[in-house]
C-alpha positions as CSV (number, residue, x, y, z in Angstrom):
1,M,103.9,-40.9,154.0
2,R,104.4,-38.4,156.9
3,P,105.9,-35.0,156.0
4,T,109.6,-34.4,156.6
5,H,110.7,-32.8,159.8
6,E,111.0,-29.4,158.1
7,E,107.6,-29.3,156.4
8,R,105.4,-30.9,159.1
9,P,103.1,-28.2,160.6
10,T,102.1,-28.0,164.3
11,R,98.6,-29.5,164.7
12,L,96.7,-28.6,167.9
13,I,94.8,-31.6,169.4
14,R,91.4,-30.6,170.9
15,K,89.7,-34.0,171.4
16,L,91.5,-37.3,171.9
17,L,90.1,-40.9,171.7
18,V,91.9,-43.4,174.0
19,A,91.9,-46.7,172.1
20,N,92.3,-48.8,175.3
21,R,90.8,-49.5,178.7
22,G,91.7,-49.9,182.4
23,E,94.4,-47.9,184.2
24,I,96.2,-46.7,181.1
25,A,93.0,-45.2,179.7
26,C,92.5,-43.4,183.0
27,R,96.1,-42.3,183.1
28,V,96.0,-40.7,179.6
29,M,92.7,-39.0,180.4
30,R,94.3,-37.4,183.5
31,T,97.0,-35.7,181.4
32,C,94.4,-34.7,178.8
33,R,92.3,-32.9,181.5
34,A,95.4,-31.0,182.6
35,L,96.1,-29.9,179.0
36,G,92.4,-29.0,178.3
37,I,91.9,-31.8,175.8
38,A,88.5,-33.4,175.7
39,T,88.5,-37.2,176.0
40,V,86.6,-40.0,174.3
41,A,86.5,-43.5,175.8
42,V,85.7,-46.7,173.9
43,F,84.1,-49.8,175.6
44,S,83.1,-53.3,174.9
45,D,79.9,-54.9,176.3
46,A,82.0,-56.2,179.3
47,D,83.2,-52.6,180.0
48,A,80.0,-50.7,179.7
49,S,80.2,-49.4,183.2
50,A,84.0,-49.4,183.6
51,R,86.0,-46.7,185.4
52,H,87.6,-45.4,182.2
53,V,84.2,-44.9,180.7
54,R,83.0,-42.9,183.6
55,E,86.1,-40.7,183.6
56,A,85.9,-39.8,180.0
57,D,84.0,-36.8,178.6
58,E,82.1,-39.1,176.3
59,A,82.2,-42.8,175.4
60,I,81.3,-45.0,172.5
61,R,80.6,-48.7,172.3
62,I,82.8,-50.5,169.9
63,G,81.7,-54.1,170.1
64,E,81.1,-57.3,172.0
65,S,83.2,-58.4,175.0
66,A,85.9,-60.4,173.3
67,A,89.0,-58.2,172.5
68,T,88.9,-59.3,168.9
69,A,85.4,-57.9,168.5
70,S,86.2,-54.6,170.3
71,Y,89.6,-53.3,171.4
72,L,91.3,-55.0,168.5
73,A,88.8,-54.0,165.9
74,I,90.6,-51.3,163.9
75,R,87.5,-50.2,161.8
76,A,85.3,-49.9,164.9
77,L,87.9,-47.7,166.7
78,V,88.5,-45.4,163.8
79,A,84.7,-45.1,163.2
80,A,84.3,-44.3,166.9
81,A,86.9,-41.5,166.7
82,Q,85.2,-40.0,163.6
83,R,81.8,-40.3,165.2
84,A,83.0,-38.4,168.3
85,G,84.7,-35.8,166.2
86,A,88.1,-36.6,167.7
87,D,91.3,-35.4,166.0
88,A,93.8,-37.7,167.7
89,V,94.0,-41.3,169.0
90,H,96.2,-42.5,171.9
91,P,96.7,-46.3,171.7
92,G,97.9,-46.8,175.3
93,Y,99.8,-50.1,175.6
94,G,98.8,-53.6,174.7
95,F,96.0,-54.2,172.1
96,L,96.8,-52.1,169.0
97,A,99.6,-49.9,170.5
98,E,102.2,-51.5,168.3
99,N,100.1,-52.2,165.3
100,A,101.3,-50.4,162.2
101,D,98.0,-51.1,160.4
102,F,96.1,-49.2,163.1
103,A,98.5,-46.3,162.9
104,D,98.0,-46.3,159.1
105,A,94.3,-46.4,159.5
106,C,94.4,-43.4,161.9
107,E,96.5,-41.4,159.5
108,A,94.2,-42.3,156.5
109,A,91.3,-41.0,158.6
110,D,93.2,-37.7,159.3
111,L,93.6,-38.6,162.9
112,T,96.8,-37.8,164.7
113,F,98.3,-41.1,166.0
114,I,100.0,-40.6,169.4
115,G,103.1,-42.7,168.7
116,P,105.9,-43.3,166.1
117,S,105.3,-43.5,162.4
118,P,103.7,-46.7,161.0
119,E,106.9,-47.4,159.2
120,V,108.9,-47.5,162.5
121,I,106.2,-49.6,164.2
122,R,106.3,-52.0,161.3
123,R,110.1,-52.3,161.3
124,M,110.4,-52.7,165.1
125,G,107.3,-55.0,165.3
126,S,109.5,-57.6,163.7
127,K,112.1,-58.8,166.3
128,R,114.2,-60.1,163.4
129,E,114.2,-56.6,161.7
130,A,115.0,-55.0,165.1
131,K,118.0,-57.2,165.7
132,R,119.3,-56.7,162.2
133,L,119.2,-52.9,162.8
134,A,121.1,-53.4,166.2
135,V,123.8,-55.4,164.5
136,S,124.2,-52.8,161.8
137,L,124.8,-50.2,164.5
138,G,127.3,-52.4,166.4
139,V,125.0,-53.1,169.3
140,P,125.5,-56.7,170.6
141,I,122.6,-59.2,170.4
142,V,121.9,-62.5,172.0
143,P,122.9,-65.4,169.7
144,G,119.8,-66.9,168.1
145,Y,118.0,-67.7,164.9
146,E,115.8,-65.1,163.0
147,G,115.7,-66.7,159.6
148,D,112.7,-66.7,157.2
149,D,112.3,-70.5,157.4
150,T,110.4,-70.9,160.7
151,S,109.2,-74.5,160.2
152,D,109.5,-76.9,163.1
153,A,112.3,-78.8,161.4
154,R,114.4,-75.6,160.9
155,L,113.8,-74.3,164.4
156,V,114.7,-77.7,165.9
157,A,117.9,-77.7,163.9
158,A,118.6,-74.1,164.9
159,A,118.1,-74.9,168.6
160,R,120.6,-77.7,168.3
161,E,123.1,-75.3,166.8
162,I,122.5,-72.6,169.5
163,G,122.5,-75.0,172.4
164,Y,120.0,-75.4,175.2
165,P,118.4,-73.7,177.0
166,V,116.7,-71.6,174.2
167,M,114.0,-69.0,174.3
168,V,111.1,-69.4,171.8
169,K,109.7,-65.9,171.1
170,A,106.9,-64.5,168.9
171,S,108.5,-62.3,166.3
172,A,105.6,-59.8,166.4
173,G,105.0,-59.9,170.1
174,G,105.8,-58.5,173.5
175,G,104.6,-58.8,177.1
176,G,105.6,-62.4,177.4
177,K,103.0,-63.6,174.9
178,G,104.2,-66.4,172.6
179,M,107.3,-66.9,174.7
180,R,108.7,-70.2,176.1
181,V,112.0,-71.2,177.7
182,V,113.0,-74.7,176.6
183,T,115.7,-76.6,178.4
184,R,115.7,-79.9,176.4
185,A,115.1,-81.0,172.9
186,A,112.2,-83.2,173.7
187,D,110.1,-80.2,174.9
188,L,110.7,-78.0,171.9
189,P,107.9,-79.2,169.5
190,G,105.3,-78.7,172.2
191,A,106.7,-75.3,173.1
192,L,106.6,-74.2,169.4
193,A,103.0,-75.3,169.0
194,A,101.9,-73.4,172.1
195,A,103.9,-70.3,171.3
196,R,102.5,-70.2,167.8
197,R,99.0,-70.6,169.0
198,E,99.4,-67.8,171.7
199,A,101.2,-65.5,169.2
200,L,98.5,-65.9,166.6
201,S,95.8,-65.2,169.2
202,A,97.5,-62.1,170.7
203,F,99.1,-60.6,167.6
204,G,97.6,-62.2,164.5
205,D,101.1,-63.4,163.5
206,E,102.5,-66.9,164.4
207,T,106.1,-66.2,163.2
208,L,108.7,-67.4,165.8
209,L,112.3,-66.9,166.4
210,L,114.9,-68.4,168.8
211,E,117.4,-66.9,171.2
212,K,120.0,-68.4,173.5
213,A,118.5,-68.3,177.0
214,L,121.0,-66.7,179.4
215,V,121.3,-68.0,182.9
216,E,120.0,-65.6,185.6
217,P,120.1,-62.5,183.5
218,R,118.9,-59.0,184.4
219,H,116.3,-57.2,182.2
220,I,117.1,-53.5,181.8
221,E,115.4,-51.0,179.5
222,I,116.2,-47.5,178.4
223,Q,113.4,-44.9,177.9
224,I,113.9,-42.9,174.8
225,F,112.0,-40.0,173.4
226,G,112.2,-38.4,169.9
227,D,110.5,-35.5,168.1
228,V,109.7,-34.7,164.5
229,H,112.6,-32.3,164.4
230,G,115.2,-35.1,164.7
231,S,116.0,-35.0,168.4
232,V,116.3,-38.3,170.3
233,I,117.2,-38.4,174.0
234,A,117.4,-41.0,176.7
235,L,115.5,-40.6,180.0
236,G,117.3,-43.2,182.1
237,E,116.9,-46.9,182.7
238,R,114.4,-49.1,184.4
239,E,115.3,-52.4,186.0
240,C,112.6,-55.0,185.2
241,S,114.2,-58.2,186.3
242,I,111.4,-59.2,188.8
243,Q,109.1,-60.9,186.4
244,R,107.0,-64.0,186.1
245,R,106.0,-65.8,182.9
246,H,108.0,-62.9,181.2
247,Q,105.5,-60.5,182.6
248,K,107.1,-57.8,184.8
249,V,105.9,-57.6,188.4
250,I,108.2,-55.0,190.1
251,E,110.2,-52.3,188.3
252,E,112.5,-49.7,189.6
253,T,114.9,-46.9,188.6
254,P,117.8,-46.5,188.8
255,S,119.1,-50.1,188.5
256,T,121.2,-51.4,191.3
257,T,123.6,-53.1,189.0
258,L,124.6,-50.5,186.3
259,T,127.9,-48.7,186.6
260,V,128.1,-45.2,185.3
261,E,130.1,-46.4,182.3
262,T,127.6,-49.2,181.5
263,R,124.6,-46.9,181.9
264,A,126.2,-44.4,179.5
265,R,127.0,-47.1,176.9
266,M,123.5,-48.6,177.1
267,S,121.9,-45.2,176.7
268,E,124.1,-44.3,173.8
269,A,123.1,-47.6,172.1
270,A,119.4,-46.9,172.7
271,V,119.7,-43.3,171.3
272,A,121.7,-44.6,168.3
273,I,118.9,-47.0,167.5
274,G,116.3,-44.3,167.9
275,R,118.1,-41.8,165.6
276,S,118.6,-44.5,163.0
277,L,114.9,-45.0,163.0
278,G,114.0,-41.4,163.0
279,Y,112.0,-42.2,166.1
280,T,109.2,-39.9,167.3
281,G,107.4,-40.1,170.6
282,A,108.0,-42.5,173.6
283,G,109.8,-45.7,173.0
284,T,111.7,-48.3,175.0
285,V,114.9,-50.1,174.0
286,E,115.2,-53.3,175.9
287,F,118.4,-55.1,176.9
288,I,119.4,-58.2,178.8
289,M,122.5,-58.3,180.9
290,D,124.4,-61.5,181.9
291,R,126.1,-62.2,185.2
292,E,129.4,-60.8,183.9
293,G,127.9,-57.4,183.1
294,A,127.8,-57.7,179.3
295,F,124.5,-56.4,177.8
296,Y,122.7,-57.5,174.7
297,F,119.9,-55.8,172.7
298,L,116.5,-57.5,172.9
299,E,113.8,-55.3,171.1
300,V,112.3,-51.9,170.8
301,N,108.8,-51.4,172.2
302,T,107.2,-48.6,170.1
303,R,104.9,-47.4,172.8
304,L,104.6,-46.1,176.3
305,Q,105.5,-48.8,178.9
306,V,103.4,-50.0,181.8
307,E,106.3,-49.0,184.1
308,H,106.6,-45.5,182.8
309,P,105.5,-44.0,186.2
310,V,108.9,-44.7,187.8
311,T,110.7,-42.7,185.2
312,E,108.2,-39.9,185.7
313,L,108.8,-40.0,189.5
314,V,112.6,-39.6,189.2
315,T,112.5,-37.0,186.4
316,G,109.5,-35.0,187.4
317,L,108.2,-35.3,183.8
318,D,104.8,-36.2,182.4
319,L,105.6,-38.6,179.5
320,V,102.0,-38.6,178.2
321,R,102.2,-34.8,178.0
322,W,105.4,-35.2,176.0
323,Q,103.8,-37.7,173.7
324,I,101.0,-35.3,172.9
325,L,103.3,-32.4,172.4
326,V,105.5,-34.4,170.0
327,A,102.5,-35.7,168.1
328,E,101.3,-32.0,167.7
329,G,104.7,-31.3,166.1
330,H,106.4,-29.5,168.9
331,P,110.1,-30.1,169.8
332,L,111.0,-32.0,172.9
333,P,110.5,-29.8,175.9
334,L,114.0,-30.5,177.2
335,T,117.4,-31.3,175.8
336,Q,119.5,-34.3,177.0
337,E,121.7,-32.0,179.1
338,Q,118.6,-30.6,180.9
339,I,117.3,-34.0,182.1
340,T,117.9,-34.5,185.8
341,F,117.2,-37.5,188.0
342,T,116.3,-37.3,191.7
343,G,116.1,-40.2,194.1
344,H,114.7,-43.7,193.5
345,A,111.3,-45.1,192.4
346,V,109.7,-48.5,192.6
347,E,106.5,-49.8,191.0
348,A,104.5,-52.9,191.9
349,R,101.8,-54.3,189.6
350,I,98.7,-55.5,191.3
351,Y,97.0,-58.3,189.5
352,A,93.7,-60.1,190.1
353,E,95.3,-63.5,190.4
354,D,95.8,-66.2,193.1
355,P,99.4,-66.9,193.8
356,A,98.5,-69.9,195.9
357,S,96.8,-71.5,192.9
358,G,99.6,-71.1,190.4
359,F,98.8,-67.4,189.8
360,L,95.5,-68.3,188.2
361,P,93.8,-65.1,187.0
362,Q,90.6,-64.1,188.9
363,A,87.4,-62.5,187.7
364,G,84.6,-61.0,189.7
365,E,83.2,-57.9,191.4
366,V,85.5,-55.5,193.3
367,V,83.7,-55.4,196.6
368,L,86.1,-52.8,198.0
369,W,89.0,-50.9,196.4
370,R,90.9,-48.5,198.7
371,P,94.1,-47.2,197.2
372,P,96.8,-45.9,199.5
373,E,97.9,-42.3,200.0
374,G,101.1,-40.7,201.5
375,D,104.3,-38.9,200.8
376,G,106.0,-40.2,197.6
377,V,103.1,-42.6,196.8
378,R,101.4,-42.8,193.4
379,V,98.6,-45.1,192.3
380,D,97.5,-45.7,188.7
381,A,94.3,-47.7,188.9
382,G,91.6,-48.8,186.4
383,V,88.9,-49.9,188.9
384,A,86.8,-48.6,191.7
385,T,84.5,-50.2,194.3
386,G,81.7,-52.0,192.5
387,D,83.5,-52.5,189.3
388,S,84.1,-55.9,187.8
389,I,87.3,-57.7,186.8
390,S,86.5,-59.2,183.4
391,P,87.7,-62.6,182.2
392,Y,88.2,-61.2,178.7
393,Y,91.2,-59.0,179.4
394,D,94.5,-58.7,181.2
395,P,94.0,-59.1,185.0
396,M,96.1,-56.1,186.0
397,V,94.1,-53.9,188.4
398,A,96.5,-51.1,189.4
399,K,100.1,-50.0,189.8
400,V,101.3,-48.8,193.2
401,C,104.5,-46.7,193.1
402,A,106.7,-45.0,195.6
403,H,109.5,-42.5,195.3
404,G,112.2,-41.8,197.9
405,A,115.5,-40.1,198.3
406,T,117.2,-43.5,198.4
407,R,116.2,-47.1,197.4
408,D,115.7,-48.1,201.0
409,E,113.3,-45.2,201.5
410,A,111.4,-46.0,198.3
411,L,111.0,-49.6,199.2
412,R,109.9,-48.8,202.7
413,R,107.3,-46.3,201.4
414,L,106.1,-48.8,198.8
415,D,105.7,-51.6,201.4
416,A,103.8,-49.2,203.7
417,A,101.5,-48.2,200.8
418,L,100.8,-51.8,199.9
419,Q,99.9,-52.5,203.5
420,R,97.3,-49.8,203.3
421,T,95.9,-51.0,199.9
422,V,92.6,-52.8,200.1
423,L,91.3,-55.0,197.3
424,F,88.3,-57.2,198.2
425,G,86.2,-59.4,196.1
426,V,88.9,-61.1,194.0
427,R,92.1,-62.7,195.1
428,S,95.2,-60.7,194.2
429,N,99.0,-60.7,194.4
430,L,98.9,-57.8,196.8
431,D,100.5,-59.8,199.7
432,Y,102.8,-61.7,197.4
433,V,104.5,-58.5,196.1
434,R,105.1,-57.4,199.7
435,H,106.9,-60.7,200.3
436,V,109.0,-60.0,197.2
437,L,109.9,-56.5,198.3
438,L,110.8,-57.6,201.8
439,H,112.9,-60.6,200.7
440,P,116.5,-60.1,201.8
441,D,117.9,-60.7,198.4
442,H,115.6,-58.2,196.8
443,R,116.4,-55.6,199.4
444,A,120.1,-56.2,198.7
445,G,119.6,-55.9,194.9
446,R,120.6,-59.5,194.3
447,I,118.0,-60.1,191.6
448,S,117.6,-61.6,188.1
449,T,114.8,-62.7,185.8
450,A,114.9,-66.1,187.7
451,F,114.4,-64.4,191.1
452,L,110.7,-65.3,191.5
453,E,111.1,-68.9,190.3
454,Q,114.2,-69.6,192.4
455,R,112.6,-68.3,195.6
456,A,109.1,-69.5,195.0
457,A,108.9,-71.4,198.3
458,D,109.9,-68.4,200.4
459,L,107.6,-66.0,198.5
460,L,104.5,-68.2,198.5
461,S,104.7,-69.4,202.1
462,P,102.0,-67.8,204.3
463,A,103.1,-65.1,206.7
464,T,103.7,-66.4,210.2
465,D,104.0,-63.0,212.0
466,L,101.7,-62.4,214.9
467,A,99.3,-59.5,214.5
468,T,99.4,-59.1,218.2
469,D,101.6,-60.6,220.9
470,D,99.5,-63.8,220.8
471,L,97.1,-63.8,217.9
472,S,97.9,-64.7,214.3
473,S,96.6,-62.5,211.5
474,A,94.1,-65.1,210.5
475,Q,92.7,-65.3,214.0
476,L,92.4,-61.5,214.2
477,A,90.7,-61.5,210.8
478,A,88.1,-64.0,212.1
479,L,87.6,-62.0,215.2
480,A,87.1,-58.8,213.3
481,V,84.6,-60.5,210.9
482,S,82.7,-61.8,214.0
483,M,82.6,-58.4,215.5
484,Q,81.3,-56.9,212.2
485,R,78.8,-59.7,211.7
486,L,77.3,-59.6,215.2
487,G,77.2,-55.8,215.3
488,D,75.2,-54.7,218.3
489,I,75.0,-57.8,220.5
490,S,72.0,-56.4,222.3
491,A,70.0,-56.1,219.0
492,P,67.0,-58.5,218.7
493,A,68.7,-60.5,215.9
494,T,71.4,-61.6,218.4
495,W,69.3,-61.7,221.6
496,R,69.7,-64.9,223.7
497,N,68.1,-66.1,226.9
498,N,71.4,-67.5,228.1
499,R,73.9,-64.7,227.8
500,G,76.6,-66.7,229.6
501,R,76.8,-69.3,226.9
502,P,79.4,-68.7,224.2
503,L,78.5,-67.5,220.7
504,L,80.2,-69.9,218.3
505,E,81.6,-68.4,215.0
506,Q,83.2,-70.9,212.7
507,Y,85.1,-69.9,209.5
508,K,87.0,-71.6,206.8
509,Q,90.1,-69.9,205.3
510,A,90.9,-71.2,201.8
511,T,94.3,-70.7,200.4
512,G,94.9,-72.3,197.0
513,I,94.1,-76.0,197.3
514,S,94.3,-76.1,201.1
515,S,92.0,-74.7,203.8
516,S,91.9,-74.4,207.5
517,E,89.2,-73.9,210.1
518,I,89.1,-71.0,212.6
519,V,86.7,-71.2,215.5
520,V,85.9,-68.1,217.6
521,Q,84.0,-68.4,220.9
522,L,82.7,-65.2,222.3
523,I,81.0,-64.5,225.7
524,P,79.4,-61.0,225.8
525,E,80.4,-59.2,229.0
526,R,78.9,-55.7,228.5
527,A,78.2,-53.4,225.6
528,A,80.8,-54.0,222.8
529,A,83.0,-56.1,225.2
530,F,83.6,-59.8,225.0
531,S,85.6,-62.6,226.5
532,V,87.1,-64.5,223.5
533,T,88.8,-67.9,223.0
534,F,89.9,-69.7,219.8
535,G,89.1,-73.3,219.1
536,E,90.5,-75.7,221.7
537,E,92.9,-73.0,223.1
538,S,92.5,-72.2,226.7
539,E,93.8,-68.7,226.5
540,T,91.1,-66.1,227.0
541,Y,91.3,-62.6,225.5
542,S,89.4,-59.5,226.6
543,V,88.1,-57.7,223.5
544,R,86.4,-54.4,223.1
545,V,85.0,-52.7,220.0
546,L,86.2,-49.1,220.2
547,A,84.8,-47.9,216.8
548,R,83.0,-49.2,213.8
549,S,82.5,-47.2,210.6
550,G,81.4,-49.1,207.5
551,P,84.1,-51.7,206.8
552,D,86.5,-50.2,209.3
553,I,86.6,-51.6,212.9
554,T,88.9,-50.7,215.7
555,L,89.5,-53.4,218.4
556,D,91.1,-53.2,221.8
557,I,92.6,-56.6,222.6
558,A,93.8,-56.6,226.1
559,G,95.1,-53.1,225.7
560,H,96.5,-53.5,222.2
561,V,94.5,-51.3,219.8
562,L,94.3,-52.5,216.2
563,R,92.4,-51.3,213.1
564,V,91.0,-53.9,210.7
565,V,89.0,-53.6,207.5
566,A,86.3,-56.3,207.1
567,V,83.3,-56.5,204.8
568,E,80.8,-59.1,203.7
569,A,81.0,-59.7,199.9
570,Q,78.2,-62.4,199.7
571,P,76.1,-64.1,202.3
572,D,78.6,-65.6,204.8
573,I,81.6,-64.8,202.6
574,W,83.8,-62.1,204.2
575,W,87.0,-60.3,203.3
576,A,89.4,-58.8,205.9
577,R,92.6,-56.9,205.7
578,V,94.8,-57.3,208.8
579,A,98.4,-56.2,209.3
580,G,99.0,-56.0,205.6
581,E,97.5,-59.4,204.8
582,T,94.2,-60.2,203.0
583,F,91.9,-63.0,204.1
584,C,88.8,-64.5,202.5
585,L,86.7,-66.3,205.1
586,T,83.6,-68.4,204.7
587,R,81.4,-68.6,207.7
588,H,79.9,-72.0,208.5
589,S,77.0,-72.8,210.6
590,P,77.7,-75.2,213.5
591,L,74.7,-77.2,212.2
592,P,74.9,-79.4,209.1
593,L,73.4,-77.9,206.0
594,P,70.7,-80.0,204.3
595,G,70.7,-80.7,200.7
596,V,74.3,-79.9,200.0
597,S,75.8,-82.4,197.5
598,Q,79.4,-82.7,196.5
599,A,80.6,-82.8,192.9
600,S,82.1,-86.1,191.7
601,S,85.8,-86.4,192.2
602,D,86.0,-87.5,188.6
603,S,84.6,-84.2,187.3
604,L,87.1,-81.6,186.2
605,A,85.9,-78.0,186.4
606,A,87.0,-74.8,184.6
607,P,89.1,-72.8,187.1
608,M,87.7,-69.5,185.6
609,P,85.6,-68.3,182.6
610,G,87.3,-68.8,179.3
611,Q,87.4,-70.3,175.9
612,V,88.4,-73.9,175.0
613,I,91.4,-73.7,172.7
614,S,92.2,-77.3,172.3
615,V,91.0,-80.7,173.5
616,L,93.9,-83.1,173.8
617,V,92.1,-86.4,174.5
618,A,89.1,-88.4,173.2
619,E,86.3,-90.1,175.1
620,G,87.4,-93.6,176.1
621,Q,91.1,-92.7,176.1
622,T,93.2,-93.9,179.0
623,V,95.2,-91.2,180.7
624,A,97.7,-91.1,183.6
625,A,97.7,-88.6,186.5
626,G,99.1,-85.2,185.3
627,D,98.4,-85.8,181.6
628,P,97.2,-82.6,179.8
629,L,93.5,-82.9,178.8
630,M,92.3,-79.5,177.7
631,I,93.7,-76.0,177.1
632,L,91.6,-73.0,178.1
633,E,92.4,-69.4,177.3
634,A,91.4,-66.6,179.7
635,M,92.7,-63.2,180.5
636,K,95.3,-63.5,177.6
637,M,96.8,-66.6,179.2
638,E,96.6,-70.3,178.4
639,H,95.7,-72.7,181.2
640,T,96.1,-76.5,180.9
641,I,93.6,-78.8,182.7
642,R,95.4,-82.0,183.7
643,A,94.2,-85.4,184.8
644,P,93.9,-85.6,188.6
645,H,94.4,-89.3,188.6
646,S,94.9,-92.3,186.2
647,G,91.8,-93.4,184.5
648,V,89.6,-93.2,181.4
649,V,88.1,-90.1,179.9
650,S,84.4,-90.8,180.3
651,A,83.0,-87.6,179.0
652,I,84.0,-84.3,177.2
653,H,81.5,-81.6,177.7
654,Y,83.1,-78.8,175.7
655,R,84.8,-78.5,172.3
656,P,87.3,-76.1,170.8
657,G,85.8,-72.6,170.5
658,D,83.3,-73.1,173.2
659,Q,83.0,-70.5,176.0
660,V,82.9,-72.0,179.5
661,R,81.7,-70.5,182.8
662,A,83.8,-70.7,186.0
663,A,83.4,-74.0,187.8
664,A,81.6,-75.6,184.8
665,V,82.5,-79.3,184.5
666,V,84.5,-79.6,181.3
667,L,85.6,-83.3,181.4
668,D,85.1,-86.4,183.4
669,V,87.9,-88.9,184.1
670,R,86.7,-92.1,185.7
671,A,89.4,-93.3,188.1
672,A,91.0,-96.6,187.2
673,P,89.9,-99.5,189.6
674,P,92.5,-100.7,192.0
675,P,94.4,-103.8,190.9
676,L,93.0,-107.2,192.0
677,A,94.8,-108.7,195.0
């Protein structure tokens, strides 16, 4: 047991091990450097050369690439801390951040755990226990079922009593894992099976509960902080309603919907829960608000949140510093009355995922990472140019934040920052979050947790704005790539005996399951100057290359000067950033390529590296178009492979537990023959 408030001594932390990876590990290390605390990174085989490893004072390998063999391995983490001579452990968020057994193991090894006590983590790790505490304090909760009997039969009966739609949730979870919204009884058994499987994989606990699913609610959380001397205060709210698959995408503070009275009542409820727990360190009390303005308790996250930077921007505080001071035994640096809030802050999470392909997580090398700078802009990133996005972990790459005197100023600064952000090598949601920010309803504050789903068509449609008076962004991207590829037109590699004949550059732009061709015809006129036409268009453009430095190229198009970033990632595969949009272009020779064969249309390939979780069919089984065939798990998400057409399963190449490579053929479905006339 921990000492009481009165008898606990102050313990100076000199060396801290960060039991995490990516941007949160880098973030914690930044504060440690400011405090003069030495840092120790841990890494799996997949992360041997990762940014957080390079930024630490020292680093220790903890296991193989899979999270279960490394970042979730409690013994390996504690052993690494002891080997390095660390006296404290910061768990970050995700992985073991809310694992009471890990906190216990740290204390047993005489390591200061940067977080609340194991007892508090254990109590709040159960959503059922958390709700019982809220009820005892008079804090309203969403109607639901949190009984001990979590059999399918009992949950089906409970859902009938609650009324659809219902939310299936993992009792031990968070971050959207093990969570499903079910709108009709027929879908509940499948949702329960999937939620249990995901919860067991993510948290080692398949216990589920049910809640009434509110229609178009808003998700609002209160940041609390407590110390070992009994003080608990609130540091304002964060609006987290813009989310997809229950994963937050954009967060801001203050909320556009809270009245002064509601904010006060919500903060009082959060602090009451913290005091009842004897809470120490950073924590978040999460609420959901219906359309009438009533709020309900959801859960307590016993850790630092991904979105904590927006709170830091409006308060001017370093919450990681506060965590360390509290863990050392110091009182909170400020009282509730001393906390002030200035302006508005917004955060956008940048994920390696393809919005045009159902937000499928992406893995691969980061060919170019260029974070933005500017007044009021903050970037927390876990990658650098040359790093790899691993298929083993969450695909979040960075958080881009902006602070302004008003919400409009913060949104404008964030949009400008996102325009300047460059991420090449993997597809990302960078352009998508800009569409969200600029949507009229978002700018007006008309948001809910259903926002992204309800406006999917608007947010996923490609931009149609012209990069110049006449050229689209895609055409300008192809032009810039051509200029970069050709380089010095007078060089021997591009010398031609007929200089009046056009150079033909042909590119394919792939977006999700669709693609388009862009043809650029260039006639050199003089050094770095060209006459350009596109495809069958008759319009001719006078183009000059004004400057070229690495991936940056400046073009003069009939007197309109534009700056573009373009780089070759692989032979004939180019990335370009134009007018705030990212393009991946594949160059094609005008001549046919010999020896290129096409995969059978009956072959189904893995969309990315992952592990087979379940095979839902057998060889020889007849299936209909859209039937689920196989479930893969990658980057902490499940992906279902479905039949592209009706037919017969002719081959299954992988079994549950097998690891598969990206583009590996996993099943064959032989199309059914057409009916006889």
